[in-house]
C-alpha distance (Angstrom), angle and dihedral (degrees) to the residues before:
residue distance angle dihedral
M1 . . .
F2 3.80 . .
G3 3.75 96.8 .
L4 3.87 121.0 145.1
A5 3.75 94.0 -98.7
N6 3.85 93.8 50.9
L7 3.70 90.0 46.4
L8 3.75 92.0 54.1
T9 3.84 86.4 49.1
S10 3.76 89.7 55.2
F11 3.71 94.2 51.2
N12 3.76 86.4 51.3
L13 3.76 86.5 61.1
L14 3.81 92.3 48.0
G15 3.77 88.6 51.9
G16 3.79 90.8 57.6
I17 3.87 91.3 46.9
C18 3.76 90.9 52.3
S19 3.76 89.8 48.9
I20 3.77 91.1 57.2
I21 3.79 92.3 48.1
F22 3.84 89.9 50.2
S23 3.75 92.9 48.5
M24 3.77 93.1 53.6
S25 3.86 89.9 44.6
G26 3.88 90.9 55.5
R27 3.84 95.5 -110.2
L28 3.89 95.6 124.2
D29 3.84 88.6 160.7
W30 3.87 91.4 58.1
A31 3.85 91.5 42.5
V32 3.86 88.5 56.6
Y33 3.84 93.5 46.1
A34 3.75 89.6 50.3
L35 3.84 90.2 54.5
A36 3.86 90.4 48.0
V37 3.86 87.7 55.2
S38 3.95 88.9 49.2
A39 3.83 89.2 50.6
I40 3.88 91.9 51.0
L41 3.89 89.8 45.5
D42 3.85 90.3 47.1
F43 3.84 88.5 55.7
L44 3.81 95.3 43.0
D45 3.84 96.5 50.6
G46 3.74 92.4 57.2
F47 3.79 91.0 45.3
V48 3.86 91.4 50.5
A49 3.64 93.3 47.1
R50 3.74 94.2 53.2
Y51 3.81 92.6 39.8
T52 3.96 93.9 51.1
K53 3.84 90.3 33.5
T54 3.75 93.6 -125.3
N55 3.83 96.6 134.1
S56 3.73 108.0 150.9
L57 3.85 140.5 165.3
L58 3.84 88.5 -115.3
G59 3.87 90.3 55.1
K60 3.74 88.8 51.4
Q61 3.78 93.8 52.2
L62 3.84 93.5 43.6
D63 3.85 89.7 50.7
S64 3.84 91.0 55.1
L65 3.76 93.7 45.3
A66 3.77 93.3 49.4
D67 3.81 90.6 44.9
L68 3.88 91.3 52.0
V69 3.86 86.6 61.8
S70 3.76 100.8 36.3
F71 3.78 97.8 38.2
G72 3.75 102.6 24.8
V73 3.85 114.4 32.1
A74 3.77 96.8 26.1
P75 3.71 97.4 55.3
G76 3.82 89.7 41.4
I77 3.80 89.9 56.7
L78 3.87 88.7 46.8
M79 3.82 91.6 52.4
F80 3.86 89.3 42.3
V81 3.79 88.7 59.7
M82 3.80 93.1 43.0
I83 3.79 90.8 54.0
I84 3.79 90.3 51.3
I85 3.83 88.1 51.4
G86 3.81 91.9 47.4
I87 3.82 92.3 54.6
D88 3.87 92.4 72.4
Q89 3.78 123.2 15.4
S90 3.75 97.8 158.1
G91 3.76 92.8 108.4
L92 3.75 89.1 67.8
F93 3.75 94.9 59.4
K94 3.85 133.0 68.9
N95 3.68 116.8 -100.0
A96 3.81 129.7 -139.4
D97 3.81 91.6 -69.4
G98 3.77 91.5 53.6
I99 3.78 93.7 -109.5
R100 3.76 123.4 127.1
T101 3.80 112.1 -124.3
Y102 3.80 94.2 -142.6
S103 3.88 122.8 42.0
G104 3.78 103.1 155.7
V105 3.74 133.2 104.0
A106 3.87 120.0 -62.7
Q107 3.89 96.7 -107.4
E108 3.79 92.0 52.9
Y109 3.86 91.2 53.7
V110 3.85 91.8 50.6
V111 3.85 92.9 45.0
A112 3.85 88.9 49.0
Q113 3.67 92.0 53.6
L114 3.84 91.8 47.6
I115 3.76 90.1 49.3
D116 3.89 93.4 50.4
W117 3.83 89.4 48.8
K118 3.84 92.9 49.2
A119 3.66 90.3 49.0
A120 3.71 93.9 53.8
F121 3.83 96.9 42.5
F122 3.86 101.9 40.3
Y123 3.83 100.4 27.9
G124 3.82 104.5 26.1
R125 3.74 92.3 -122.5
N126 3.94 111.4 174.5
N127 3.79 102.4 -117.2
I128 3.89 136.3 121.7
Y129 3.86 89.6 -72.6
N130 3.78 95.8 52.1
A131 3.77 95.0 103.3
S132 3.85 136.4 76.5
I133 3.82 88.2 -78.7
M134 3.88 88.1 75.7
Y135 3.82 86.3 78.0
L136 3.73 93.0 58.0
P137 3.87 97.7 86.6
F138 3.80 89.4 65.9
T139 3.79 87.8 70.8
A140 3.88 83.6 79.5
L141 3.79 91.1 68.2
I142 3.80 89.0 74.9
I143 3.76 83.9 79.4
P144 3.75 96.1 69.3
F145 3.69 92.3 33.6
F146 3.87 92.2 61.0
A147 3.85 91.5 36.3
L148 3.80 87.7 60.4
F149 3.79 91.5 57.6
R150 3.90 93.2 38.6
L151 3.78 92.1 55.2
A152 3.80 96.6 44.2
K153 3.80 90.7 49.1
F154 3.76 90.2 49.9
N155 3.79 91.8 58.7
I156 3.85 93.8 56.0
D157 3.85 101.8 29.8
E158 3.83 108.5 99.3
R159 3.75 92.8 -169.7
Q160 3.77 92.4 74.5
S161 3.70 98.5 73.3
D162 3.87 94.3 103.6
K163 3.75 101.7 8.1
F164 3.79 136.5 37.9
I165 3.81 120.6 -122.5
G166 3.74 103.5 -149.2
V167 3.85 128.9 -0.7
P168 3.88 108.0 -51.1
T169 3.86 112.3 -120.5
P170 3.87 94.4 -116.8
T171 3.77 90.7 53.3
A172 3.82 92.2 51.4
T173 3.87 88.8 46.2
I174 3.83 89.7 52.7
F175 3.88 88.0 52.9
F176 3.80 93.5 47.7
S177 3.83 91.6 49.3
F178 3.79 91.0 64.7
F179 3.76 89.9 74.3
P180 3.77 102.9 57.2
L181 3.80 90.6 35.7
Y182 3.78 93.3 54.5
F183 3.71 93.0 41.5
W184 3.76 90.1 53.1
T185 3.71 97.7 47.6
E186 3.78 92.9 46.9
L187 3.78 101.6 37.6
S188 3.77 97.2 104.6
N189 3.88 88.0 53.2
W190 3.93 96.4 39.6
S191 3.80 96.6 118.2
H192 3.85 87.5 60.7
Q193 3.85 96.2 51.6
P194 3.77 117.1 119.2
K195 3.80 119.4 -99.4
L196 3.82 90.5 -111.3
I197 3.89 90.9 58.6
L198 3.71 93.1 47.3
Q199 3.87 88.8 53.1
L200 3.75 90.7 46.8
F201 3.76 89.8 55.7
D202 3.87 93.6 45.1
C203 3.75 112.9 121.9
Y204 3.89 94.1 -116.9
T205 3.93 90.6 50.8
L206 3.81 92.6 49.8
S207 3.87 89.7 46.7
I208 3.90 90.3 52.8
I209 3.72 91.2 47.0
S210 3.90 91.9 48.4
V211 3.84 87.8 54.5
L212 3.75 97.7 41.7
F213 3.84 94.8 53.6
S214 3.72 92.9 40.0
V215 3.96 87.3 59.1
L216 3.72 90.9 46.0
M217 3.87 88.1 60.9
I218 3.77 92.8 65.9
L219 3.75 97.9 30.0
E220 3.82 115.8 121.5
L221 3.84 88.7 -117.1
P222 3.87 116.5 137.0
L223 3.78 110.0 -135.6
L224 3.78 134.5 -176.1
A225 3.76 117.5 -91.1
L226 3.92 112.1 -153.7
K227 3.68 91.7 -128.4
F228 3.80 114.8 129.1
K229 3.77 113.6 -155.9
S230 3.84 86.0 -177.7
L231 3.88 135.1 0.2
S232 3.84 92.4 -120.7
W233 3.81 117.8 123.5
N234 3.89 93.4 -128.5
G235 3.72 109.1 85.5
N236 3.86 92.1 11.7
Q237 3.82 102.6 59.8
F238 3.81 94.0 108.9
R239 3.80 91.0 47.1
Y240 3.87 90.1 51.3
L241 3.71 92.1 45.6
L242 3.80 92.2 50.9
L243 3.86 91.1 49.8
F244 3.78 93.5 46.0
I245 3.80 96.4 50.0
S246 3.84 90.1 42.5
L247 3.79 92.6 55.2
I248 3.76 90.4 47.9
S249 3.77 97.7 45.7
I250 3.90 96.9 50.9
P251 3.82 97.2 66.4
F252 3.80 92.5 40.7
F253 3.85 102.1 40.9
L254 3.88 102.3 25.4
V255 3.73 109.3 -173.8
W256 3.82 92.2 6.2
S257 3.82 88.3 63.8
I258 3.76 90.0 75.4
P259 3.74 98.4 70.7
I260 3.90 92.4 33.5
I261 3.78 88.7 56.4
V262 3.79 95.7 46.5
I263 3.90 93.2 45.5
L264 3.82 89.8 45.3
Y265 3.85 87.6 49.4
L266 3.89 90.1 54.4
I267 3.83 92.9 45.6
L268 3.74 95.2 48.2
S269 3.79 91.5 48.1
I270 3.78 92.3 52.2
I271 3.78 91.7 49.2
E272 3.81 91.5 48.6
H273 3.78 91.5 50.5
F274 3.68 94.2 50.6
Q275 3.75 91.5 43.9
F276 3.76 88.5 52.3
K277 3.73 93.1 47.3
K278 3.79 91.4 51.0
H279 3.83 92.5 49.8
E280 3.80 89.5 47.6
I281 3.81 91.7 54.5
Q282 3.87 93.6 45.2
S283 3.79 90.5 52.7
């Protein structure tokens, strides 16, 4: 029961729990880092199980239970907080007197927004959130909702041995992590962000993105699995292309490499799928 692979899975779970705590405490950076650790552990537990030949039904169930927290609930809470922040960003801009309303550290700003939202939602306090828009952050709960079905389906779907059907929960979590990470790194310079960025981080845009990627998790869409049955180019060209472009984009685009890599992954998967279908028809 307490083999190395299962212990790694349990630490994956703890990483997700820590991420939730950090998100609600205003430390969005720590929340993302905790999810990054969980993602690494999620990869390692499977690798260790295969290497030590300790694959088991128990390990399979533990993996899904841990993933539901780390790649379902935790990113849902992260986006929940981001939508709250996206409702009112006025404190990050200068007022009519040229003074920026907020000038403290990042976590204090996030906590202040959370406190104002809770005051309006639970106590009916009259502030910027005291309107129907205060219910909008609950849109993010669609992430763990669909992650639950995605993970349960994965356990019984025999088609997903060499391909994924629907966006894997860790991949969706990596995409969601871009928003708090970019916001955190650029918070001090938020008033100088391009209009397109401000619209991207608007509460309605973030809600739509949460719904869209949640639906992609259960969509019947064949996607690449980074499992190499051999090291040859044939049959692995799209995997190698994804890895090559990813390694190049990270140092050049930094935080922006996250959505670039995820979107590239989706595009290459679709191209690979249609190429396979074309070859199948011709043969």
